[in-house]
Residue frames as qw, qx, qy, qz and C-alpha x, y, z in Angstrom:
[[0.625, 0.077, -0.234, -0.740, -24.97, -104.33, 48.48],
 [0.667, 0.032, -0.736, -0.109, -24.52, -108.10, 48.73],
 [0.205, -0.002, -0.769, 0.605, -24.09, -107.90, 52.50],
 [0.410, 0.045, 0.235, -0.880, -27.42, -106.01, 52.84],
 [0.724, 0.066, -0.452, -0.517, -29.12, -108.71, 50.77],
 [0.547, 0.032, -0.813, 0.196, -27.65, -111.50, 52.87],
 [0.029, 0.001, 0.613, -0.790, -28.68, -109.71, 56.07],
 [0.575, 0.059, 0.006, -0.816, -32.22, -109.27, 54.82],
 [0.718, 0.071, -0.633, -0.280, -32.35, -112.92, 53.75],
 [0.371, 0.024, -0.817, 0.440, -31.08, -114.08, 57.13],
 [0.249, 0.019, 0.428, -0.868, -33.60, -111.87, 58.92],
 [0.692, 0.074, -0.228, -0.681, -36.42, -113.18, 56.76],
 [0.640, 0.081, -0.764, -0.024, -35.23, -116.73, 57.46],
 [0.197, 0.000, -0.757, 0.622, -35.29, -116.16, 61.22],
 [0.404, -0.123, 0.078, -0.903, -38.71, -114.53, 61.34],
 [0.754, -0.163, -0.491, -0.404, -40.73, -117.79, 61.01],
 [0.603, -0.076, -0.697, 0.381, -38.84, -119.30, 63.93],
 [0.040, 0.041, -0.420, 0.906, -39.38, -116.25, 66.07],
 [0.556, -0.152, -0.173, -0.799, -43.06, -116.21, 65.20],
 [0.751, -0.142, -0.633, -0.124, -43.33, -119.87, 66.13],
 [0.414, -0.043, -0.644, 0.642, -41.63, -119.21, 69.48],
 [0.208, -0.090, 0.212, -0.951, -43.94, -116.30, 70.22],
 [0.691, -0.167, -0.382, -0.590, -46.95, -118.43, 69.39],
 [0.682, -0.120, -0.695, 0.192, -45.70, -121.16, 71.71],
 [0.197, 0.017, -0.521, 0.830, -45.11, -118.66, 74.50],
 [0.446, -0.133, -0.012, -0.885, -48.64, -117.35, 74.09],
 [0.770, -0.148, -0.520, -0.340, -50.09, -120.85, 74.08],
 [0.479, 0.045, -0.736, 0.476, -48.10, -121.68, 77.23],
 [0.041, 0.118, 0.542, -0.831, -50.18, -119.25, 79.28],
 [0.513, 0.015, -0.220, -0.829, -53.37, -119.24, 77.19],
 [0.608, -0.077, -0.761, -0.213, -54.05, -122.97, 77.49],
 [0.304, -0.213, -0.770, 0.518, -53.96, -123.09, 81.32],
 [0.185, 0.132, 0.209, -0.951, -56.03, -119.90, 81.42],
 [0.572, -0.013, -0.452, -0.684, -58.70, -121.44, 79.20],
 [0.548, -0.141, -0.822, 0.057, -58.74, -124.61, 81.32],
 [0.230, -0.247, -0.632, 0.697, -59.12, -122.62, 84.53],
 [0.182, -0.159, -0.167, -0.956, -61.69, -120.18, 83.11],
 [0.563, -0.423, -0.566, -0.429, -64.86, -122.22, 83.91],
 [0.621, -0.428, -0.547, 0.363, -63.80, -122.87, 87.51],
 [0.282, -0.062, -0.170, 0.942, -62.56, -119.28, 87.84],
 [0.287, -0.317, -0.303, -0.851, -65.86, -117.82, 86.65],
 [0.654, -0.461, -0.580, -0.153, -67.77, -120.13, 88.98],
 [0.565, -0.289, -0.446, 0.631, -65.52, -119.11, 91.88],
 [0.089, 0.091, -0.019, 0.992, -65.92, -115.39, 91.18],
 [0.424, -0.373, -0.404, -0.720, -69.71, -115.60, 90.89],
 [0.746, -0.456, -0.452, -0.176, -70.35, -117.80, 93.93],
 [0.715, -0.383, -0.316, 0.493, -67.53, -116.81, 96.30],
 [0.389, 0.009, -0.031, 0.921, -65.76, -113.56, 95.48],
 [0.160, -0.429, -0.293, -0.839, -68.79, -111.44, 94.57],
 [0.606, -0.628, -0.448, -0.194, -70.96, -112.63, 97.52],
 [0.650, -0.352, -0.304, 0.601, -68.04, -111.98, 99.88],
 [0.220, 0.142, 0.066, 0.963, -67.63, -108.45, 98.52],
 [0.365, -0.556, -0.403, -0.629, -71.37, -107.84, 98.89],
 [0.686, -0.556, -0.444, 0.153, -71.23, -109.05, 102.50],
 [0.516, -0.178, -0.171, 0.820, -68.30, -106.75, 103.24],
 [0.014, -0.338, -0.224, -0.914, -70.18, -103.82, 101.68],
 [0.535, -0.599, -0.446, -0.396, -73.32, -104.55, 103.71],
 [0.679, -0.395, -0.437, 0.439, -71.25, -104.83, 106.88],
 [0.309, 0.001, -0.089, 0.947, -70.40, -101.14, 106.52],
 [0.306, -0.419, -0.308, -0.797, -74.08, -100.09, 106.59],
 [0.051, 0.008, 0.777, -0.627, -75.53, -99.84, 110.13],
 [0.412, 0.314, 0.591, -0.618, -79.07, -101.14, 110.64],
 [0.358, 0.247, -0.542, -0.719, -79.75, -102.00, 107.00],
 [0.600, 0.176, 0.699, -0.347, -82.85, -104.09, 106.32],
 [0.423, 0.274, 0.758, 0.414, -84.25, -105.72, 103.16],
 [0.238, 0.807, 0.483, 0.243, -85.17, -103.04, 100.63],
 [0.254, -0.892, 0.006, 0.375, -83.02, -100.28, 102.15],
 [0.527, 0.815, -0.201, 0.133, -80.51, -98.33, 100.08],
 [0.865, -0.188, -0.070, 0.459, -76.94, -99.56, 100.50],
 [0.162, 0.903, -0.133, 0.376, -74.89, -96.61, 101.66],
 [0.782, -0.127, -0.379, 0.478, -71.66, -97.63, 103.46],
 [0.116, -0.889, 0.018, -0.443, -70.96, -95.20, 106.27],
 [0.169, -0.705, 0.569, -0.388, -68.53, -96.72, 108.77],
 [0.454, 0.159, -0.864, 0.153, -67.54, -99.54, 111.07],
 [0.504, -0.347, 0.318, -0.724, -70.38, -99.30, 113.57],
 [0.934, -0.058, -0.192, -0.297, -71.39, -102.91, 112.99],
 [0.723, 0.234, -0.540, 0.363, -67.88, -104.14, 113.74],
 [0.028, -0.393, 0.504, -0.769, -67.75, -102.03, 116.90],
 [0.745, -0.266, 0.042, -0.611, -71.05, -103.59, 117.94],
 [0.862, 0.074, -0.501, 0.029, -69.38, -107.01, 117.87],
 [0.335, 0.318, -0.613, 0.642, -67.21, -105.88, 120.79],
 [0.606, -0.454, 0.090, -0.647, -70.30, -105.84, 123.00],
 [0.243, -0.356, 0.859, -0.277, -69.74, -108.40, 125.82],
 [0.771, 0.185, 0.441, -0.420, -72.92, -110.26, 124.85],
 [0.795, 0.568, -0.143, -0.154, -71.72, -110.88, 121.29],
 [0.177, 0.652, -0.723, 0.143, -68.14, -111.52, 122.34],
 [0.557, -0.217, 0.725, -0.341, -69.46, -114.27, 124.58],
 [0.863, 0.380, 0.210, -0.260, -71.15, -115.87, 121.56],
 [0.572, 0.697, -0.433, 0.009, -67.93, -115.71, 119.52],
 [0.117, -0.541, 0.788, -0.270, -65.87, -117.15, 122.37],
 [0.755, -0.004, 0.560, -0.341, -68.42, -119.96, 122.74],
 [0.825, 0.540, -0.069, -0.153, -68.05, -120.74, 119.04],
 [0.322, 0.682, -0.636, 0.165, -64.27, -120.83, 119.42],
 [0.458, -0.368, 0.724, -0.362, -64.64, -123.04, 122.49],
 [0.874, 0.212, 0.348, -0.264, -66.76, -125.55, 120.59],
 [0.704, 0.657, -0.269, -0.026, -64.39, -125.49, 117.60],
 [0.117, 0.640, -0.714, 0.258, -61.22, -125.93, 119.65],
 [0.599, -0.235, 0.661, -0.387, -62.84, -128.52, 121.95],
 [0.898, 0.342, 0.157, -0.229, -64.10, -130.53, 118.98],
 [0.549, 0.689, -0.468, 0.069, -60.67, -130.40, 117.37],
 [0.147, -0.536, 0.766, -0.323, -58.95, -131.67, 120.52],
 [0.757, -0.027, 0.542, -0.364, -61.51, -134.47, 121.02],
 [0.853, 0.498, -0.035, -0.152, -61.25, -135.57, 117.37],
 [0.365, 0.690, -0.606, 0.153, -57.45, -135.55, 117.55],
 [0.356, -0.411, 0.758, -0.362, -57.33, -137.54, 120.79],
 [0.793, 0.136, 0.510, -0.304, -59.85, -140.09, 119.53],
 [0.760, 0.621, -0.063, -0.180, -58.81, -140.14, 115.88],
 [0.167, 0.734, -0.658, 0.008, -55.06, -140.58, 116.26],
 [0.433, -0.265, 0.849, -0.144, -55.16, -143.99, 118.02],
 [0.767, 0.392, 0.439, -0.256, -57.85, -145.22, 115.62],
 [0.585, 0.767, -0.227, -0.134, -55.95, -144.12, 112.53],
 [0.048, -0.648, 0.758, -0.047, -52.69, -145.51, 113.94],
 [0.610, -0.078, 0.767, -0.182, -54.24, -148.90, 114.63],
 [0.771, 0.547, 0.259, -0.198, -55.81, -149.11, 111.18],
 [0.462, 0.816, -0.342, -0.057, -52.64, -148.01, 109.36],
 [0.059, 0.624, -0.761, 0.166, -50.07, -149.98, 111.39],
 [0.318, -0.196, 0.873, -0.313, -51.69, -152.86, 113.28],
 [0.755, 0.302, 0.320, -0.487, -54.84, -153.80, 111.36],
 [0.644, 0.067, 0.689, 0.326, -54.58, -156.60, 108.77],
 [0.035, -0.243, 0.421, 0.873, -54.10, -155.14, 105.27],
 [0.092, -0.313, -0.831, -0.451, -57.24, -156.84, 103.99],
 [0.205, -0.689, -0.667, 0.197, -59.38, -155.16, 106.63],
 [0.247, -0.304, -0.087, 0.916, -58.08, -151.60, 106.32],
 [0.135, -0.154, -0.444, -0.872, -60.35, -150.50, 103.50],
 [0.423, -0.519, -0.710, -0.218, -63.35, -152.04, 105.22],
 [0.419, -0.528, -0.466, 0.573, -62.53, -150.27, 108.49],
 [0.108, -0.161, 0.110, 0.975, -62.10, -146.95, 106.71],
 [0.258, -0.332, -0.628, -0.654, -65.44, -147.50, 105.00],
 [0.416, -0.567, -0.690, 0.168, -67.03, -148.00, 108.42],
 [0.260, -0.478, -0.236, 0.805, -65.88, -144.51, 109.40],
 [0.032, 0.044, -0.388, -0.920, -67.06, -142.97, 106.14],
 [0.136, -0.442, -0.853, -0.244, -70.54, -144.52, 106.29],
 [0.116, -0.672, -0.538, 0.496, -71.96, -141.96, 108.79],
 [0.043, -0.403, 0.195, 0.893, -71.09, -139.20, 106.33],
 [0.058, -0.177, -0.782, -0.595, -73.54, -140.72, 103.84],
 [0.176, -0.669, -0.720, 0.056, -76.46, -139.89, 106.12],
 [0.010, -0.816, -0.156, -0.556, -77.92, -136.46, 106.77],
 [0.261, 0.213, -0.536, 0.774, -76.30, -134.45, 109.54],
 [0.506, -0.316, 0.068, -0.800, -79.83, -133.62, 110.72],
 [0.890, -0.170, -0.358, -0.223, -80.60, -137.32, 111.21],
 [0.639, 0.115, -0.566, 0.507, -77.35, -137.82, 113.12],
 [0.061, -0.303, 0.369, -0.876, -78.22, -134.96, 115.46],
 [0.723, -0.268, -0.062, -0.634, -81.71, -136.37, 116.10],
 [0.848, -0.023, -0.523, 0.083, -80.12, -139.75, 116.81],
 [0.379, 0.163, -0.556, 0.721, -77.98, -138.13, 119.51],
 [0.421, -0.320, 0.143, -0.837, -81.08, -136.46, 120.94],
 [0.870, -0.187, -0.319, -0.325, -82.62, -139.92, 121.28],
 [0.748, 0.048, -0.535, 0.389, -79.49, -141.17, 123.04],
 [0.310, 0.156, -0.425, 0.836, -78.81, -138.21, 125.34],
 [0.415, -0.515, -0.147, -0.735, -82.29, -137.10, 126.40],
 [0.380, -0.416, 0.603, -0.566, -83.29, -137.76, 130.06],
 [0.832, 0.023, 0.452, -0.321, -85.30, -140.86, 129.09],
 [0.607, 0.622, -0.428, -0.249, -82.94, -141.84, 126.30],
 [0.919, 0.139, -0.360, 0.074, -80.75, -144.84, 125.69],
 [0.384, 0.449, -0.558, 0.583, -77.76, -143.61, 127.71],
 [0.349, -0.377, 0.456, -0.727, -79.67, -142.89, 130.90],
 [0.915, -0.092, -0.092, -0.382, -81.64, -146.14, 130.52],
 [0.806, 0.226, -0.482, 0.260, -78.39, -148.12, 130.47],
 [0.125, 0.424, -0.545, 0.713, -77.04, -146.15, 133.44],
 [0.637, -0.318, 0.224, -0.666, -80.22, -146.86, 135.39],
 [0.946, 0.019, -0.288, -0.148, -79.93, -150.58, 134.67],
 [0.678, 0.207, -0.505, 0.493, -76.46, -150.57, 136.22],
 [0.521, -0.702, -0.411, 0.259, -77.63, -148.55, 139.22],
 [0.442, -0.052, 0.014, 0.895, -75.74, -145.41, 138.17],
 [0.118, 0.676, 0.326, -0.651, -77.09, -141.85, 138.34],
 [0.547, 0.684, 0.431, 0.218, -78.49, -140.34, 135.16],
 [0.402, -0.208, 0.170, 0.875, -76.64, -137.68, 133.20],
 [0.278, 0.853, 0.347, -0.274, -78.21, -134.41, 132.09],
 [0.485, -0.192, 0.443, 0.729, -76.28, -133.80, 128.86],
 [0.272, 0.583, 0.600, 0.476, -78.89, -132.65, 126.37],
 [0.007, -0.928, -0.222, -0.300, -79.24, -128.89, 125.83],
 [0.501, -0.806, 0.206, 0.240, -75.80, -128.35, 127.33],
 [0.184, 0.804, -0.519, -0.227, -72.28, -127.85, 126.03],
 [0.412, -0.304, 0.854, 0.089, -71.20, -131.52, 126.44],
 [0.672, 0.441, 0.586, -0.103, -73.98, -132.62, 124.09],
 [0.439, 0.869, -0.108, -0.204, -72.79, -130.11, 121.47],
 [0.083, -0.681, 0.713, 0.142, -69.19, -131.34, 121.75],
 [0.578, -0.015, 0.815, -0.016, -70.35, -134.96, 121.45],
 [0.648, 0.633, 0.401, -0.137, -72.44, -134.28, 118.36],
 [0.320, 0.888, -0.284, -0.169, -69.80, -132.15, 116.62],
 [0.259, -0.554, 0.784, 0.104, -67.01, -134.59, 117.43],
 [0.660, 0.174, 0.730, -0.038, -69.04, -137.50, 116.10],
 [0.592, 0.765, 0.205, -0.149, -69.80, -135.62, 112.87],
 [0.291, 0.887, -0.358, -0.036, -66.21, -134.51, 112.22],
 [0.640, -0.482, 0.594, 0.069, -64.22, -137.50, 113.54],
 [0.858, 0.313, 0.373, 0.166, -64.23, -139.33, 110.16],
 [0.427, 0.878, -0.119, 0.179, -62.40, -136.41, 108.51],
 [0.289, -0.794, 0.526, -0.101, -59.69, -136.51, 111.16],
 [0.804, -0.175, 0.566, 0.039, -59.29, -140.28, 110.88],
 [0.785, 0.556, 0.227, 0.151, -59.04, -140.23, 107.08],
 [0.265, 0.906, -0.268, 0.194, -56.42, -137.48, 107.02],
 [0.441, -0.663, 0.596, -0.107, -54.34, -139.06, 109.80],
 [0.884, 0.055, 0.463, 0.042, -54.57, -142.44, 108.11],
 [0.665, 0.730, -0.003, 0.160, -53.21, -140.96, 104.87],
 [0.031, 0.847, -0.482, 0.221, -50.18, -139.69, 106.81],
 [0.631, -0.440, 0.620, -0.155, -49.67, -142.83, 108.90],
 [0.924, 0.319, 0.208, -0.023, -49.87, -145.01, 105.80],
 [0.579, 0.721, -0.254, 0.282, -46.62, -143.40, 104.63],
 [0.534, -0.770, 0.336, -0.096, -44.93, -143.96, 107.99],
 [0.511, 0.543, -0.658, 0.107, -41.37, -145.24, 107.71],
 [0.889, -0.421, -0.047, -0.175, -41.54, -148.36, 109.89],
 [0.780, 0.235, -0.342, 0.468, -37.79, -148.85, 109.68],
 [0.035, 0.552, -0.341, 0.760, -37.40, -145.87, 111.99],
 [0.743, -0.464, 0.076, -0.476, -39.77, -147.49, 114.47],
 [0.971, -0.048, -0.187, 0.143, -37.70, -150.67, 114.42],
 [0.518, 0.430, -0.344, 0.654, -34.50, -148.66, 114.83],
 [0.303, -0.597, 0.251, -0.699, -35.95, -146.82, 117.83],
 [0.908, -0.340, -0.003, -0.244, -36.94, -150.13, 119.42],
 [0.874, 0.174, -0.264, 0.369, -33.46, -151.52, 118.84],
 [0.277, 0.498, -0.330, 0.752, -31.97, -148.46, 120.54],
 [0.282, -0.211, -0.761, 0.545, -34.02, -149.08, 123.66],
 [0.267, -0.102, 0.030, -0.958, -36.86, -146.57, 123.21],
 [0.261, 0.302, 0.852, -0.338, -40.19, -147.54, 124.73],
 [0.236, 0.574, 0.713, 0.326, -43.49, -147.16, 122.88],
 [0.055, -0.924, -0.297, 0.233, -44.24, -143.70, 124.26],
 [0.290, -0.653, 0.342, 0.611, -40.79, -142.37, 123.35],
 [0.355, 0.091, 0.745, 0.558, -41.04, -143.93, 119.90],
 [0.172, 0.755, 0.624, 0.104, -44.44, -142.34, 119.36],
 [0.093, -0.942, -0.119, 0.299, -43.40, -138.80, 120.38],
 [0.268, -0.693, 0.441, 0.504, -39.91, -138.77, 118.86],
 [0.258, -0.106, 0.815, 0.509, -40.37, -140.88, 115.73],
 [0.202, 0.526, 0.807, 0.178, -44.04, -141.17, 114.77],
 [0.039, 0.862, 0.361, -0.354, -45.33, -137.66, 115.54],
 [0.117, -0.629, 0.330, 0.694, -42.57, -135.80, 113.62],
 [0.187, 0.005, 0.816, 0.548, -43.39, -137.87, 110.54],
 [0.001, 0.585, 0.770, 0.255, -47.13, -137.19, 110.63],
 [0.133, -0.463, -0.321, 0.815, -47.08, -133.61, 111.93],
 [0.155, 0.084, -0.392, -0.903, -48.39, -132.31, 108.60],
 [0.361, -0.343, -0.798, -0.339, -51.34, -134.70, 108.76],
 [0.293, -0.512, -0.637, 0.496, -52.07, -133.64, 112.33],
 [0.025, -0.343, -0.028, 0.939, -52.04, -129.99, 111.28],
 [0.246, -0.061, -0.602, -0.757, -54.22, -130.62, 108.21],
 [0.370, -0.423, -0.822, -0.090, -56.77, -132.68, 110.15],
 [0.247, -0.483, -0.516, 0.663, -56.90, -130.23, 113.05],
 [0.066, 0.268, -0.108, -0.955, -57.44, -127.18, 110.87],
 [0.296, -0.180, -0.718, -0.604, -60.05, -128.96, 108.76],
 [0.358, -0.503, -0.773, 0.144, -62.03, -129.96, 111.85],
 [0.182, -0.434, -0.314, 0.825, -61.64, -126.49, 113.37],
 [0.138, 0.098, -0.345, -0.923, -62.89, -124.75, 110.21],
 [0.372, -0.305, -0.772, -0.414, -65.86, -127.11, 109.88],
 [0.353, -0.492, -0.700, 0.378, -66.74, -126.75, 113.57],
 [0.084, -0.262, -0.133, 0.952, -66.70, -122.96, 113.41],
 [0.345, 0.051, -0.357, -0.867, -69.46, -123.00, 110.82],
 [0.189, -0.251, -0.949, -0.016, -71.53, -125.84, 112.31],
 [0.366, -0.229, -0.020, -0.902, -75.15, -124.81, 112.73],
 [0.727, -0.238, -0.500, -0.405, -77.20, -127.97, 113.27],
 [0.646, -0.138, -0.667, 0.345, -75.43, -129.58, 116.24],
 [0.123, -0.012, -0.445, 0.887, -75.37, -126.48, 118.50],
 [0.440, -0.154, -0.146, -0.873, -78.95, -125.67, 117.57],
 [0.780, -0.197, -0.463, -0.371, -80.43, -129.11, 118.22],
 [0.759, -0.153, -0.554, 0.306, -78.16, -130.46, 120.96],
 [0.350, 0.038, -0.384, 0.854, -77.26, -127.27, 122.80],
 [0.125, -0.769, -0.619, 0.097, -80.55, -125.42, 122.92],
 [0.058, 0.954, 0.139, 0.261, -80.91, -121.71, 123.63],
 [0.538, -0.799, 0.198, 0.182, -77.98, -121.68, 126.05],
 [0.679, -0.185, 0.485, 0.518, -75.53, -122.70, 123.30],
 [0.425, 0.885, 0.118, -0.147, -75.90, -119.77, 120.93],
 [0.674, -0.160, 0.362, 0.624, -73.03, -119.74, 118.41],
 [0.014, -0.464, 0.263, 0.846, -71.87, -117.31, 115.76],
 [0.027, -0.122, -0.822, -0.556, -73.61, -119.31, 113.03],
 [0.100, -0.630, -0.766, 0.072, -76.95, -119.13, 114.86],
 [0.110, -0.677, -0.198, 0.700, -76.47, -115.43, 115.59],
 [0.018, -0.242, 0.520, 0.819, -75.81, -114.73, 111.90],
 [0.061, -0.368, -0.872, -0.318, -78.94, -116.69, 111.00],
 [0.103, -0.702, -0.594, 0.380, -81.01, -114.56, 113.37],
 [0.074, -0.556, 0.080, 0.824, -79.72, -111.34, 111.80],
 [0.097, 0.144, -0.648, -0.741, -80.70, -112.39, 108.29],
 [0.396, -0.250, -0.765, -0.442, -83.79, -114.56, 108.75],
 [0.249, -0.383, -0.753, 0.473, -84.93, -113.86, 112.30],
 [0.038, -0.861, -0.504, 0.063, -87.22, -111.19, 113.63],
 [0.305, -0.718, 0.059, 0.624, -84.48, -108.56, 113.94],
 [0.675, 0.578, 0.329, 0.321, -83.23, -108.74, 110.33],
 [0.130, -0.920, 0.234, 0.288, -80.23, -106.51, 110.79],
 [0.890, 0.410, 0.038, 0.194, -78.35, -107.42, 107.64],
 [0.243, 0.838, -0.362, 0.328, -75.51, -105.01, 108.34],
 [0.470, -0.605, 0.580, -0.279, -74.66, -106.55, 111.69],
 [0.937, 0.046, 0.342, -0.060, -75.14, -110.04, 110.29],
 [0.718, 0.647, -0.129, 0.222, -72.73, -109.20, 107.47],
 [0.031, -0.797, 0.509, -0.323, -70.18, -107.88, 109.97],
 [0.739, -0.352, 0.541, -0.192, -70.43, -111.13, 111.93],
 [0.921, 0.343, 0.176, 0.051, -70.08, -113.11, 108.70],
 [0.457, 0.792, -0.309, 0.262, -67.01, -111.09, 107.70],
 [0.343, -0.680, 0.582, -0.284, -65.46, -111.73, 111.11],
 [0.877, -0.086, 0.461, -0.104, -66.13, -115.44, 110.79],
 [0.795, 0.590, -0.017, 0.138, -64.66, -115.42, 107.27],
 [0.127, 0.832, -0.469, 0.268, -61.55, -113.70, 108.66],
 [0.610, -0.478, 0.597, -0.209, -61.13, -116.33, 111.39],
 [0.917, 0.194, 0.350, 0.000, -61.54, -119.17, 108.88],
 [0.592, 0.769, -0.174, 0.164, -59.15, -117.47, 106.43],
 [0.165, -0.761, 0.588, -0.218, -56.49, -117.25, 109.14],
 [0.783, -0.206, 0.574, -0.125, -56.97, -120.95, 109.85],
 [0.854, 0.489, 0.163, 0.066, -56.64, -121.77, 106.14],
 [0.308, 0.855, -0.371, 0.191, -53.49, -119.63, 105.88],
 [0.429, -0.590, 0.658, -0.187, -51.98, -121.51, 108.82],
 [0.892, 0.101, 0.435, -0.072, -52.96, -124.79, 107.20],
 [0.708, 0.691, -0.070, 0.125, -51.22, -123.81, 103.97],
 [0.051, 0.832, -0.502, 0.231, -48.13, -122.66, 105.85],
 [0.413, -0.465, 0.747, -0.235, -47.72, -125.58, 108.25],
 [0.886, 0.173, 0.354, -0.245, -49.48, -128.25, 106.24],
 [0.780, 0.602, -0.145, 0.088, -46.84, -128.16, 103.52],
 [0.175, -0.798, 0.566, -0.109, -43.88, -128.06, 105.85],
 [0.641, 0.305, -0.704, 0.017, -41.46, -130.92, 105.53],
 [0.832, -0.522, -0.130, -0.137, -41.80, -133.41, 108.38],
 [0.112, -0.764, 0.604, -0.195, -38.97, -133.48, 110.87],
 [0.964, 0.016, -0.267, 0.004, -36.99, -136.69, 111.12]]
């Protein structure tokens, strides 16, 4: 009888502690959930639901505003395989990859010079100089390049003064690459600078002591340390270039139709084929998602040393 009483007393004594532990365990996952709830609701309403609607519309062939949504197959995705539309997608990939390569080639020396060779007091000012163009409208920047690249523009005027032949760049692919590279170069420089700022300069000095020249030091010491920054900057520029609408439209003309312009035509143009436009949007979302997945995979990899 006494043992039963002692057991019951011990159980009753342990219950408050167990209740307190259970309350703590609940609060451990409830508090983060409550903190993430506003952003989560915003994300679901403005990203997840619209994406699901687009995917649903992509399964309806020839749907127009006011039609009944009745998914019936993958005809819109099969239509993308038409050579005419494949050419548009390949052109978009060409512009995105070309812009990424140009930004990497131009941005890496600039970021390296600012992070390693520039005086410390000037670094923030130099970075600010690269960020300043982002404070202006992308539309104004494109019109500025039209003024520079047009046949009677600033570039051809300077070439004529030096007795050089004029260049016909406007409404062609080079003009699009120039405009997109100019718009996205600051992102590449900022990301590369963040990686180069953490560069271990002792390894550079050790490589010089061992007889390595500057090129060998750059490829074997510097690049392995900033490979994550190179990957992050390249994927960010690629993703942004894939969705660029203004530069190809204003600088490339009708001959530089991209996926973004084609999607615009399907939703707001004369055709208004929302199903095909949704299929193109879903394809573009898939390409960008793959790029983001690669960024997450390789962007967090430990740098080789």
